[in-house]
Every structure is written in structure tokens, then in C-alpha cells.
C-alpha positions in Angstrom: 159.6 131.9 -84.1 161.8 131.6 -81.0 160.8 129.7 -77.9 159.6 132.8 -76.1 158.2 134.7 -79.1 154.6 134.1 -78.1 155.1 136.2 -75.0 155.3 139.3 -77.1 152.7 138.3 -79.6 150.0 137.2 -77.2 150.0 140.7 -75.7 149.1 142.3 -79.0 145.9 144.1 -78.9 145.9 145.8 -82.3 142.6 145.2 -84.2 143.4 147.4 -87.3 142.8 145.9 -90.7 146.5 146.1 -91.5 147.3 144.1 -88.4 144.6 141.5 -89.1 146.2 140.9 -92.5 149.7 140.6 -91.2 151.8 137.6 -90.2 151.9 139.0 -86.7 148.1 138.8 -86.4 148.2 135.2 -87.5 150.9 134.4 -84.9 148.9 136.3 -82.3 145.8 134.1 -83.0 147.9 130.9 -82.9 149.7 131.8 -79.7 146.7 133.1 -77.9 144.7 129.9 -78.6 142.2 131.7 -80.8 142.6 129.2 -83.6 143.7 125.6 -84.0 147.6 125.6 -84.2 147.4 122.9 -86.8 149.6 119.8 -87.0 153.1 119.9 -85.5 155.9 121.1 -87.9 159.6 120.6 -87.9 161.3 123.3 -85.9 158.4 123.9 -83.6 159.2 124.8 -80.0 158.0 122.4 -77.2 155.1 124.8 -76.5 154.2 124.9 -80.2 154.5 121.2 -80.6 152.4 120.6 -77.5 149.7 123.0 -78.7 149.6 121.4 -82.1 149.4 118.0 -80.5 146.6 119.1 -78.3 144.7 120.4 -81.3 145.2 117.1 -83.2 143.9 115.2 -80.2 141.0 117.5 -79.9 140.1 117.1 -83.5 140.3 113.3 -83.2 138.2 113.4 -80.1 135.5 115.6 -81.6 135.4 113.4 -84.7 135.1 110.3 -82.5 132.3 111.9 -80.5 130.4 112.7 -83.6 130.8 109.2 -85.0 129.7 107.8 -81.6 126.6 110.1 -81.6 125.7 109.1 -85.1 126.2 105.4 -84.2 124.1 105.7 -81.1 121.3 107.5 -83.0 121.4 104.9 -85.7 121.2 102.1 -83.2 118.4 103.8 -81.3 116.4 104.3 -84.5 117.0 100.7 -85.6 116.0 99.4 -82.2 112.8 101.4 -82.2 112.0 100.2 -85.7 112.6 96.6 -84.8 110.5 96.9 -81.6 107.7 98.5 -83.7 107.9 95.7 -86.2 107.8 93.1 -83.5 104.7 94.7 -81.9 102.9 94.9 -85.3 103.8 91.3 -86.0 102.6 90.2 -82.6 99.3 91.9 -83.2 98.9 90.3 -86.6 99.9 86.8 -85.4 98.3 86.6 -82.0 95.2 88.9 -82.0 92.1 86.7 -82.4 89.0 87.1 -84.6 85.9 86.3 -82.7 84.4 83.1 -84.0 81.0 83.2 -85.7 78.0 82.5 -83.6 74.3 81.9 -84.2 73.2 85.5 -83.4 72.9 87.3 -86.7 72.2 90.6 -85.1 69.5 92.5 -86.9 69.7 90.8 -90.3 66.4 89.3 -91.4 67.6 85.9 -92.7 63.9 84.8 -92.7 63.6 86.7 -96.0 65.8 84.1 -97.6 63.6 81.3 -96.5 60.8 82.8 -98.6 62.5 82.0 -101.9 60.5 80.3 -104.6 60.3 76.5 -104.4 62.4 76.1 -107.5 66.0 75.9 -106.6 69.0 77.4 -108.4 70.3 75.7 -111.6 73.4 73.5 -111.4 76.9 74.7 -111.5 79.1 75.0 -114.5 82.7 76.2 -114.6 85.1 78.4 -116.5 88.9 78.6 -116.3 90.5 81.6 -114.7 93.9 83.0 -115.8 95.7 81.0 -113.1 94.2 77.7 -114.5 91.7 77.3 -111.7 88.2 76.1 -112.6 85.6 78.4 -111.0 81.9 77.7 -110.8 78.9 79.7 -111.9 75.2 79.3 -112.6 73.3 80.4 -115.8 69.7 81.7 -116.1 69.1 81.8 -119.9 66.9 84.2 -121.7 66.1 85.4 -125.2 67.8 88.8 -124.5 70.9 90.0 -126.3 72.2 91.4 -123.1 73.8 89.7 -120.0 74.0 90.5 -116.3 76.8 89.0 -114.2 75.5 89.1 -110.6 77.9 88.7 -107.6 76.8 87.4 -104.3 77.5 88.9 -100.9 79.5 87.8 -97.8 79.2 84.5 -96.1 77.3 82.5 -98.7 77.3 81.8 -102.5 75.3 82.4 -105.6 72.4 80.1 -104.8 70.5 82.8 -102.8 70.4 85.1 -105.8 68.1 82.7 -107.7 64.9 84.7 -107.1 66.3 87.9 -108.6 68.2 86.1 -111.4 65.2 84.1 -112.4 62.9 87.1 -112.6 65.3 89.0 -114.8 65.8 86.1 -117.1 62.1 85.1 -117.3 61.2 88.6 -118.4 63.9 88.4 -121.1 65.6 91.5 -119.6 69.0 89.7 -119.7 70.6 86.4 -119.4 72.0 86.2 -115.9 75.2 84.6 -114.7 75.9 84.2 -111.0 79.5 83.1 -110.2 80.6 81.6 -107.0 83.4 83.9 -106.1 86.8 82.3 -105.4 86.9 81.1 -101.8 83.1 80.5 -101.6 80.5 77.9 -102.4 80.2 74.1 -102.4 83.4 73.7 -104.5 85.7 76.1 -102.7 89.3 74.8 -102.7 90.6 77.4 -100.2 87.5 78.6 -98.4 87.6 82.2 -97.2 90.8 83.1 -99.0 92.3 84.3 -102.3 95.9 84.4 -103.4 96.2 88.2 -103.5 94.3 91.4 -103.1 92.4 92.0 -106.4 92.2 88.4 -107.5 88.4 88.6 -107.6 88.6 91.4 -110.1 90.8 89.3 -112.3 88.4 86.3 -112.0 85.4 88.5 -112.9 87.3 90.0 -115.8 88.2 86.5 -117.1 84.6 85.5 -116.9 83.2 88.6 -118.7 85.8 88.3 -121.5 84.7 84.6 -121.9 81.0 85.3 -122.2 81.1 88.9 -123.5 81.4 88.3 -127.3 78.0 86.5 -127.2 76.1 89.6 -126.0 75.3 93.2 -126.9 75.6 94.8 -123.5 77.1 93.2 -120.5 76.2 94.5 -117.0 77.9 93.8 -113.8 75.9 93.7 -110.6 76.1 92.6 -107.0 74.3 92.4 -103.7 75.9 93.7 -100.4 79.6 92.9 -100.6 79.1 91.7 -104.1 78.0 95.2 -104.9 81.1 96.4 -103.2 83.2 94.1 -105.4 81.5 95.6 -108.5 82.3 99.1 -107.3 85.9 98.1 -106.7 85.9 96.5 -110.2 84.7 99.8 -111.7 87.6 101.7 -110.1 90.3 99.1 -111.0 92.7 99.3 -113.9 92.9 96.7 -116.7 89.5 95.1 -115.9 87.1 93.9 -118.6 84.8 96.6 -120.1 81.2 96.5 -119.0 78.2 98.7 -120.1 76.6 99.3 -116.8 76.1 98.3 -113.2 73.2 97.0 -111.0 74.0 97.4 -107.3 71.7 96.0 -104.6 72.2 97.3 -101.1 76.0 97.6 -101.9 78.7 97.8 -99.2 80.7 100.9 -99.9 83.1 101.6 -97.1 83.2 101.6 -93.3 83.9 105.4 -93.4 81.1 106.1 -95.9 77.8 107.6 -94.6 75.9 104.4 -95.6 77.8 102.3 -93.1 76.3 101.3 -89.7 78.3 99.5 -87.1 75.3 98.1 -85.1 74.1 95.4 -87.5 75.7 92.6 -85.5 76.3 90.5 -88.6 80.1 90.6 -88.5 83.0 90.4 -86.1 85.9 92.5 -87.3 89.4 92.1 -86.0 90.4 95.8 -86.1 93.9 95.4 -84.6 94.9 92.7 -87.1 93.5 94.7 -90.1 95.4 97.7 -89.0 98.6 95.7 -88.5 98.3 94.1 -91.9 97.6 97.4 -93.6 100.9 98.7 -92.2 102.7 95.6 -93.4 101.2 95.8 -96.8 102.2 99.4 -97.1 105.9 98.3 -97.0 105.3 95.3 -99.2 105.0 92.5 -96.5 102.1 90.2 -97.5 103.2 87.0 -95.9 100.4 87.2 -93.3 97.5 88.2 -95.6 95.9 84.7 -95.3 95.1 85.4 -91.6 91.4 85.8 -91.0 90.2 89.3 -90.2 86.4 89.0 -90.1 83.8 86.4 -89.2 80.0 86.2 -89.9 77.2 85.4 -87.5 75.0 83.2 -89.7 72.2 81.5 -87.8 72.7 77.7 -87.4 69.4 77.0 -89.2 70.7 78.8 -92.3 73.9 76.7 -92.5 74.4 73.7 -94.8 78.1 73.4 -94.9 78.6 75.5 -98.0 78.7 78.8 -96.2 81.9 80.8 -95.7 82.0 82.1 -92.1 85.4 83.9 -92.1 87.5 85.9 -94.5 91.3 86.4 -94.8 92.7 89.9 -95.3 93.2 89.3 -99.0 89.6 88.2 -99.5 88.0 90.9 -97.3 90.0 93.6 -99.0 89.1 92.3 -102.5 85.4 92.4 -101.8 85.2 96.1 -100.9 85.9 99.4 -102.6 89.3 101.0 -101.9 89.9 103.4 -99.0 89.5 106.2 -101.5 86.1 104.9 -102.3 84.8 108.1 -103.9 87.1 107.5 -106.8 85.8 104.0 -107.3 82.2 105.4 -107.1 83.1 108.1 -109.7 84.3 105.3 -112.1 80.8 103.7 -112.3 79.2 103.9 -115.7 76.4 106.4 -116.3 74.1 103.4 -116.8 74.0 102.4 -113.1 71.1 101.3 -111.0 71.2 101.2 -107.2 68.4 99.6 -105.3 68.2 99.5 -101.5 65.5 98.6 -99.0 64.1 101.3 -96.7 64.3 98.8 -93.9 67.9 97.7 -94.6 69.5 96.4 -91.4 73.1 96.5 -92.6 73.4 99.9 -94.2 71.8 103.4 -94.0 69.4 103.4 -96.9 68.7 107.1 -96.7 72.4 107.9 -97.2 72.7 106.2 -100.6 71.0 108.9 -102.7 73.0 111.9 -101.5 76.3 110.0 -101.6 75.7 108.6 -105.1 74.3 111.9 -106.4 77.6 113.6 -105.4 79.9 111.1 -107.1 77.9 109.3 -109.8 75.1 109.5 -112.4 73.4 106.5 -110.9 69.7 106.1 -110.6 68.9 105.3 -106.9 65.6 103.6 -105.8 64.7 103.0 -102.2 62.0 100.3 -101.8 59.6 100.7 -98.9 59.4 97.8 -96.5 62.3 95.9 -98.1 65.1 94.5 -95.9 68.8 93.9 -96.7 67.9 90.5 -98.3 64.5 91.7 -99.4 65.9 93.6 -102.4 66.8 90.1 -103.7 63.8 88.1 -102.7 60.8 90.5 -102.8 58.9 90.8 -106.1 58.8 94.7 -106.3 62.6 95.2 -106.4 63.1 92.2 -108.6 60.7 93.5 -111.2 62.2 97.0 -110.9 65.6 95.6 -111.8 64.2 93.6 -114.8 62.3 96.7 -116.1 65.5 98.8 -115.9 67.6 96.3 -117.7 64.9 95.8 -120.3 64.7 99.5 -120.9 61.1 99.8 -119.8 61.5 101.5 -116.5 
């Protein structure tokens, strides 16, 4: 086109289909600024060259602005993520777990003082898959069956002696009471394990070692030991067992059996929440930090107690957050015993919860406390009769 050709073109006002398909229409759009004139070409007039140059600059500017916006957005998101991670790390590292004190809240530790005069048998050991020797006690019987009974939080297998001895003396089962890793007189790393789920591995190793000697093998536990047994039932690759005996079992802090007013434990909720977020993205470096402590009375302490737990250990001793699935995995042959006067858990909530998710037989013992289901004669004999098939 000539230098002044746009003067005639820009005045065009024809909107007919024929015009829109014509070269004239394309020139009209270019000259009127309705479309990008494209890159400069040889032979362009100064006006055309300037328009093309302006379009090129505009395109470069728009592309630069877009890149800048993307960069700013990326930097903003990254900064927010870094800030969030720093906050979470700060909570995990610097939030403190209240130290244990001598006020056990409502728990009746006096029931443990009423144990029979005969103490527990001595400790033996078995070798776990990681090569660690772990201790346990044996209560022999003439039965063809065995019960592996797990202790609860804060102490070790010695306090289970009254129940274990009753079951064995009545030849209902030979009873084994392991000191769970991180507990007991021989604990190498008190209050901690190497990873979440290690207790399940340890119990599986023990059951596989003794299992061939017996007909049926039952897994049981008291309090958090019962919670460990429930978690074991819902785990994958664990040793096979034929049934469960759960004594006042811990189920979950969101289950209807939970009560927050027992006063037995001090839970570091911010640290647990932070560690859960870290573990979700695969960060486990801080899992050895303590997240809970236990208020055992001074007169009950002898130096073998375990008064705080790491995140790894605390998580390993409880059913998973989807605790209904762990409950549903329990064998049909399951007995649950709780005391009507339990100070830690809501005994009246066990039956409806377990009826909904399991085939377990639930027995509530009048007048029995949280420890009373282990020490009182009535629940001890009830467990022995159930294991012996006589009630």
C-alpha cells in the first residue's frame, strides 16, 4: 500500500460478508488498529513500520507482565509454604509437654497395691526382627492354648501378674506378658520406638516364635495395651491370632468411650498436630519428641516406670484414626471386660460401640475400677472361664 492508503481504508464502513472476506477488509482492520499489524515487513511505510513496532513492543510487554505475575505468584506461594513450615517446626520443637506430677487424677492406683503377695516371675527374652532382645514373663499351664497379654501406659508387665496367674492356674491358657519396647526395667530407649508400628512387628515376632507350640493363640491387653491389640488386628502382615481379650481398652480420643477428665495424662496437643502434618508429607525426623506424660503417684514409682512417650510410641499403642476399621478387624472370638467404675473410659459406651462394629462379647463388672479389671477376682475368673470355654 502507498503511504497515505490508510486514509481511504480506515473510513470504510462496509460490514457485508463480501467485504469482510476481502483484502480491503483486512487492510481496514490493520489500518484502523482493530488487529495487531504483525511484525514489520520490507517496504512498509513509516506509519506501518511504527504500528508493527508498537505491536511487537506490546506483545513483549504483555508476555513480560505475564511472566512477572507468574513469578510473583510462585514466590508468594513459596514464601507462604516456607512460613507455614517454619511455624509448624517451631511448634514441634519448642512446645513443651507438661512434666508428670504426683497427682494421678481419678485413677485408683490403690487397686494395684492389693495384688497377691507372690510377685511376677522373672524376665526371659526373645529376639525381634531388628536383632533387639526384648523381655517377657511366662505363666505356665497345662493348656494347649496361649494368651499374649500386653500392659498399658506408664508401667510394664509386672502389674498384670494377678490376672495372668489366675488364667494359668486354672489351665485356661499359658500366659505371656511382654515388656513392650521402650518399657520396663531393661528398656534401652525408654519411652520411644524406632518407628510407628514397631510394636506390632515386635508382637508379631513373639507370636510367631511361641505359636507353633499351641493350638489357639489369643492376644490381649489392658488399657493402652488393649489399644495396641486393636491396632494389631487392623494392621497388615501381622501374625495370625485366634481371638482377643481386651480389658478396659483405649480406643481413640474421638470414640464415645473416651473421657478427658481422668487427669492421668498430659497431652501436648500442638506438638501432636504438628507432627501429624509433618508425617503426612513424610517428615519423621522429630518423631522422637515426647508428646504425652503420665501422672503416676510418687509412692507407685520404683524407677522402672515410663512417664513420657514419644510420638512414635504413643501412636503405636493406639488404634488408627479410622478406629472403626481396626475394631471391625477383630476376630469373632473377642472378649471385652470393663469396670462399671472405670475412671479413664466411659464403660457404658463400650457395648453400643462394639456391637456396631464387632461380634465381641462385652462384660461390664460392677464395682470394678480401671485397674480393678486386672486385680479383682471376679473379672480375672471371668477371663479364665471364657478362655477355657466354660463361660
